[in-house]
N, C-alpha and C positions, 0 to 999 in steps of 0.2 A: 459795538454799539448798535442796537436795533430796537424798534418798537414792535410789539406783537400783542394782538388781542386774540386769545383763544380760550376754549372751555376745556379745562383739564384738571382733575381726572374725569373720565367719562362717568364714573359713579359719583354722583353729587353727594354733598354732606347729608342732605335729607335722606337720600337712598341709603347711604352708609349707616345712618341711624337706624333705619328699618332693619338693615342686615344685622346690626348689633342686637336688636330685640329678637329677631327671628332666630330659629334654630338653624345654624349654618351646617353645611355638610362637613363630614369628618375631614380634617386637614385644612379647612378653609380659614382665611384670615379676614374677618369683617373690616378691619382697619387698614387692609393692604391696598395695593393699586387696583385699577380697574380689572375686572375679570377678563382675561384674554383667551383666545381660542387655544385649545391644547395643541401639542406638537403633532400635527397630522401630516399627511402627504402634501398639504398645501402650504407648509411653513417655508420660510425663506431658505432653509437649509435642505429642503427636499427638492425632488425633480418632478413632482406631479402635482397638478392642481385639479385632479379629477373630482367631479361631484357626482353623487348618486341621486337617482330620481325614482320616485314611485308613481309618477304621473306621465301619461303620454304627452308628446309635444303637438298640441293642436290649439287652435285659436280660442276655443271655449273651455280649455282645461281649467279645472279647479280642484280643490281638495274635496274629499268625500264629505258630503253634507247630509247624507241620509242617516236617520236614526236606525238603531238595530231593531231586530224583529220584535223584541219585548218593549221597545219604546224607552229603554233606560238610558240611551246615549243621546245627549242633546245634539242638535244640528251643529256642524262645524262652520267656520267662516267660509264664505264663498270668494273665490278668486275674483278680483274686481274687473269690471269692464273698463279698460284703459283706452285712451285715444291713440297711444303709440302702436306701431306696427308689430313690435315684439316686446315681451317683458318677462321677467323671472323674479322669483323670490327664493332665496336659499337661507338655510340655517348656517350661520357663520361657523359655529363650532364643528358641526358634522359634515357640512357641505350638502346635506339633503335638500333636494328641490321640493319646496312646499307648494309651488304652483307656477305655471308657466303659460306663455302664449308665444308660439313660434320660436321656441328656445334656440333652434339651430338655423334660423334664417340669417344668412350673411348680410351684413349691413355696414355702411360707412361709419367708423367709430368716432370720427371727428376728434375733438380734443381729449376724449377719454384715452386716446393714444398716449397721452402724457403720463398715464399711470405706469406704463412700461418704461418710458424715458426716465422717470424719476426713480423707479425701482432699480434700474441698472446703475444709475448714479449712486444711489444709497448703498447698493451692494459693493460698489467700488470703494466707498468710504469704509464700510465694514471690513473690507479686505485689506485696508491700509494703503490702497493705491493712491487715493486722494484724501483730502479732508474737507470739512465744511469751510475752513478758512483758506483753502487753496484759492489763489488768484487766477482768474481766467482773463486772458487778453482776447477780446472778441474778434472773431475771424471776419474776413472780407464779405463772405456770403451769408452773413447772419440774417439777412432779409429775404432769403431764398424761399421761405414758406410764410409769407406775410399773413397776418390775421388781425381781426378787429381789436384784440386784447393786447397787442404789442405795446411794450413800454418805451420803445424808441432807442434800443441799443444800436450802436453803430460800430463799424470796424475800428479797432484800436481802443475802444472803451475797456476799462478794467473793472471787474466785479467778482465777488466771491461766489463759490459754489453754493453756499447757504442762500444768498439772495437769489441766485438763479433757480434754485429749487422752489422757493416761495413764489417767485414771479411765475413760474411754470404751473404750479398747482393751485395757487390761490386766485390769481387774476387771469390765468390761462394764457400767458404771453407766449406766442409762437417764437418770437425772436429769442427769448430766454431759453426755451426748450432746445432750439437749434444750437445756440451757443454752448449749452450744457452738454448735449449729446456729442457734439463735435469735439469738445474738450475731453470727454471720457473715452470716446472711441478713437481719437486721433484724426479722424476725418468723418465727414457726413456719411459716406458710403459704408465705411467700416462700422459705424455705430448702428446703421440700419440693419446690417448683417447680424450684429449682436442682438438686436431686438428680435429678429426672426429665429435665431438660435435659441434664445431664452424661451420664446413661445413654444418651440418644439420640446425643450426640456420640461416645461410645465404642462405638456400635453394639451396645449391650446390648439387643437388640430384644425379649427375653423377660424384661425387668425393669421393674417399676413400683413406685413408693413412694407410700404415703399417710401415713407417719409418719417420724420422724427416727431413732428408736432401735431399731425392729424389733418393736414390740409387735403382737400379732395384732389386726386391725381390730375383731373382735367384742368385744375387751376394752377398747377405747378409750372406750366410753361408760358404763363401770361407775358413774361418779359423775354422769352426766347432762350433762357438759360438751361432749361431741362427739356429738350426736344423729344426725349423718349416718351414723354407723357402726352404729346400733342393729340393723339388719336383716342384718348380716354374720354368717355362720356357716360353720364348716368351711373346706374349701379351695375356697370359692366366690369366684373372682376376677373374675366377669363384671361385677358392679356397680362403677362407678368408685370408690365409697367403700370398697370391699372389695379393691381391686386392689393388694395389697401382696404381690409375688411376685418370684421370680427362678428361674434354673435353675443346675444345677451348671456348665454351660458358661459362662454369663454370670458367675457368681461367680469362676471361675478366671480369666477374662479381666480382671475388675476387679482381682483380686489381682495380676496381672502388672503392671498399670498402677501400682497403689499401691506395690508393693514396689520399683519403680524409684526411688522417693523415699527418700533415706537416712534422713530423720526417721521416716517411717512404718515402714521396715524396722527401725530401732532400737527403736521403741516396742513393736512386736509381738514382739520377741525379748527382752523384759524380764521377768525372773522375778517381781520385785515392785517396788512403787513407794510411796514415802512423800511425800505432798504437804506443802509447807511454806508455800504462798501462801494457803491457805484461811482466811478470816476469817469465823467464825460470827457473823452480825450480832446474833442474839438474846442470845448469851451474852458476846460480846466476846472469845471464846477462839479459838485457832488450832488446830483439830483436826489431828492427825498420824497418821491410821490407816495401817497397813501393808497395802497392797493386793496380793493375790497373783494372778498370771496364771491365768485360767480354762483356758488351754490346757496341759494336762498334758504334752504332747509335748516342750515346751521346758524343763521344770523338772527339773533334775538329780535331785532327791530323789523324784521321782514314779515309781511303778511303770509308768506309761505313757510314760516318757521314751523318745524316739527320737533316737539319735545322728545329728547333722547337721541336725535340725529347727530352724527359725528363725522360725516363725510358724504360723498367722496370726490366725484369729479363730473363736471358738466362737459358737453361737447355740442357744438353747433356749426353746421356747414349747409350749403345749399343741397348737397346730395344727402346728407344725414338727416336733415331736419333738426329737431332738438332731442339730444340724448342726455341721460343722467344715470350715473352710478351712485347709489346712496346706501347708507348704513345707519342703523339705529338700534338701541338697546333699551330694555325696560325690565323692572322687577315686577312680576305678576304674582298676586296673592293666590295661593291655593286654598283659600279659606273654606271652600265648599267640598274639599276632599279630606281624606284621612290624614294627609300630610300636614295640613293646617300650617303651611309655611310659605316661602316665597321662591319662585323660580326666576332665574335670570335668563331672559331671552335676548338674543342678539341675531339680527338678520341683515342680509344684504339684498338690495333690490336694484334691478336694472330695467330701464325703459329706453327704447330707441325709436326714432321716427315720430316723436310726439309733436304736437302743434307748437307754434311760437308762444313765447311767454305771454301770459295774460289773455290767451284766447278763451272766449266765453265757454266753448265746449270742453275746455280742459287743456292743460299743458303738461310739460314734464314734471313740474312741481306738484300739481294736483294728482297726476298719475302716480308719482312716487309716494306721496303721502298715503294714498289708498293702498298701494302695494306694501308699504312698511306697516301700516295698521293691520292689514291682513296677516302679514308674517308674524307680527308680535302677538296677535290674537290666536294664532294656531298653536296647538299644543296637544 
């Protein structure tokens, strides 16, 4: 028993109607499920998440906007000026980089880390090692990576894998992510090793993890339980104990892999979630908090809502600033071309180091809306 508010399928009835009218490609099924990325090197069953790029990685990088010599080619969209320190837009199907700013700058990922945490848990489900209904007895150190989105899990509580996944990805609860990862890996350290191994398998060569939920390393020893991190400070990733980092390129590649799994895609496109499996051991009660998605782009009632957005994950820490991995799709009419049909465009955008939510100069949501619009307008 659970309550869920989500937008599924991604292709809405109105869009489906357009597809029925338009000439679909050979073999396409207009009445079928949302159009998914093809089986590429970034699929869950593959070992590579490599993306191709036709643009250099520099702060003012954008797509080619010059007309050809004869003036027959209209100017293309310009890569937006974003507040964040690094940003990227990729085509989800091909992995092609459509535009980027500091694509390979190492940055604190914050809670975008939970994409890897959830991916490993879902891969364990797909392998039959655990199930969504598996019951997790929360371990004693569940609060070792505390965060502002924590739901209040305590040692001895009993909760399902399903609820832990939604708590981790929807409301970005660090305690849920730690409980989930520790359950899947058998111990916290073992799961962190799994995260790094999977990153290497996916060729995320500028990604490293030292914790499960995305906490800044310098904050991990606040209560003296993780002294190995006591000398970490700022964006110092050189020491192994401080090496919790990624890049916008790697985060986009990881999102391509994760979104190919229907369960992951469903969870990150969920407006709100109410857990019903959580037994509070100390009180004997079953808490049912309504958990709201931290990604305003997918929430219909939000001023930051972006039509067509369907994920993915926020991240916020002192070191990171405000990060966001987002994705959106759109049917674009090719009415001014010989095709006279519709093209399905699907893009992933990442911005890191953006300003706090609601900042007048812009924030991760305004940055991401501009990036998504750029990507969906590129063709």
